[in-house]
N, C-alpha and C positions, 0 to 999 in steps of 0.2 A: 504493500500500500504506500502511497505517496506521503512524503514527510509532512507537508503542510496540512494535508487532510487529517493525519493522525494527531497533529498538534491541536487543531481546531476541535476535533471530536473530544479529545482529552480535556480541553479547556472547560467543557460543560460538566465534568465529573467532580463532585464534591469530595473533599479529602476523607479518606477512611470509609467511604460508602461501599456497599456491596454491588458488584457489577456483573451483568450477564452479557457476554459477547457472542451473539448469534452469527454463525458463519464466519468464524474467526480466521479461517484460511491459514496463513503463516504465523498468526499470533502476534502480529506487530503492535496492535493496539494494547493488549495486555502487557507486552514488553515495555512499552512507553510508560504505562501507568506504574509498573513496578520500578523501573529505573529512576523515575522522577518522584518516587515515594508518594504518589497520589493515593493509591490504595493497593493492598495485597489481597483483598477479598474478591477474587475474580473466578468466574466459571467461564471457560472457553468451550464453545460447541461448534460442531460442523456436522453436516449430513453424511459426509464421507470420511472413511478412515484415513485416507492418504493425507489430506490437508491437516487433519487433527494430529497425525504423526509429525508433520512439518512444524506445527505449532509447539508440540512437545520439545522438538529439537531446538526451536528458537528460544524456548524458555527453560532450557536444560539447567541453567545456573540456579533456577528456582524450583527444581524438581522435588525438593524436600519440604517445600512450603505447604503446610496443611490447608491453608485457605485458598490455594490455587487448585482448581479442579478442571478436568477435561472430560467432556461427555459427548459421545456420538449421539446426535439427536436431529430429527427433522423438525426444525423450529422449536417449539416448547414441549414437544411430545414426551421427552424423557426428563423434563425438569419438574421434580416433585415439590420443590419449595419456591415456586415462582413468586409468591407474595413477599418473600424476604428480600428481593432485589430492589434497591432504590433506583438503579439505572439499567436500562436495557439498550444495548448498542446493536443496531443492524446496519452494517455498512458494506457498500460495494455490491449490493444485490439490486435487481430491477425493482421498480416501484410496484409492479403487480405482484411479484414474489413477496415483497414486504407486506403487502395487503393480506395475502394468504396467511402469512405467519401470524399477523396481528388479529385475524378474523375473530378468534375466540378469546382474545386477551381482555380480561375484565378488571385488572388491578390498576393501581395508581402510581406505579413507578414512572420515572421520567423515561421517555423514549428519545434516543439519539439516533436519527435515521439519515442515511446517506445513500439515496437511490441513484442508480446509474442512468435511469430514464423514467418516463411517465410521472414526473413530479406533480403535474396538475391532477392526475387521477389519484395519486397518493394523498394529496391535500384534501381532495373531495372525500375520500375514504375517512380520513382523520376527522374532518368536520362532521360527517354524517354519523360517526360512531362516538361522538362526544369527547373528542380529543381537541384540546386547545393548542394551537401552534404558538409557543411562547417566544421562539426566536428562530431566525434563519440566517445562514451564512453562505456566501458565494465565494468559491475559491477558484483560482485559475493557476493550474500547475501542469507542467509538461504539455502545454497547449490544449489542456482539457478543462472545461468548466464543470464544477461539481457543486451541488447544493447539500448543505447539512441542515436538518430540521430538528429542533428540540420541541417536544410536545408532551402533554400530560392530560390524562382523562379528567373531564369535568362532570358535574352532575346533570347537565342539561345540554341539549343540542345547540350548536352555535349557528348563527346566520352567516352566510357567505355570498359573495358575488362571483360571477364568472371571471371577472378580472382578477380577483383575489386568488382564485384557484390557479390561474395561469401564471400570474406574476409573483404570487406569494404575498400573504397579508402583511408580513414584516419586511420582507426583502424590498418590496416596492416603495416602502417609506424611507429606506436608508439613503437612496439617491446619491450614490457615489460614482466615480468614474468607471470602476470595474463593472458595476451593476448596469449602468447605462450602456456600456459597450456590449454587454451580454444581451440585453434587451434588443439593441439595434441589430446585432448579428442574427438573433432569432427572428426578428421581424423581416429582415432581408431574406433569410432562409425560407420562411413561409410564403413570402411574396413571390419568390422564384418558383416554389412548388405550385402556387396558384396559377401561374402563367401556363403551366403544363397540365395541371389537373382540372382547373376551372371549378374547383369545389369551393363552395361558400365558406365552409369551415376553415379552410386554409387562408382565405381572404380575411376572415374575422380575426384569426390568430395574428396575422401580419399587422393588422390595424391596432390590435391591443398592445402588442409589443412595441410598435413604432410610436403610438400615441403616448405611452408612458415614458418613452425615451426623451421626449421633448417637453415634459412637464416642467 
């Protein structure tokens, strides 16, 4: 995983909190949390044995740490103490995959989500399932834009607009150079797609991204 992405994900984690890293892959996020003494109460999971073994090798210096656990699990399936985690990280997976993982999540831990695509769909899922988006960050690293979302379950459904789903309810209010560049490029991208597809949805997306860019 990219260094800036790890740093920004870790910046959301409170000191000494209990963390569940879903789809840990090489275990780079747990490694950063341990090396920087943010927390040692970490459970790293992956759906496949091979990446979980890689994570164990990455964290070999911490193999005797009782609070560091490795579990082969499809999402939350093998997590018996889910309510005990204050933070749940799901990073580097597609937005739709993250939705599937969170479908039956009913607890109130903080969600730190880093979708690789379908951000608007994921935001809609969060809103419709009573999760409030508390913060969003945009990162540009190795010529890739990536969004990190911090969310937490609320007691009631929240209202949202189409623009908020597409642009991000927090991200669109930050109005900095990086975000404006991102919106502009997305707008041009959908504008070019519309010229070929002639689909109204692509025209609307281009308009939303480009309109926000010039606010």
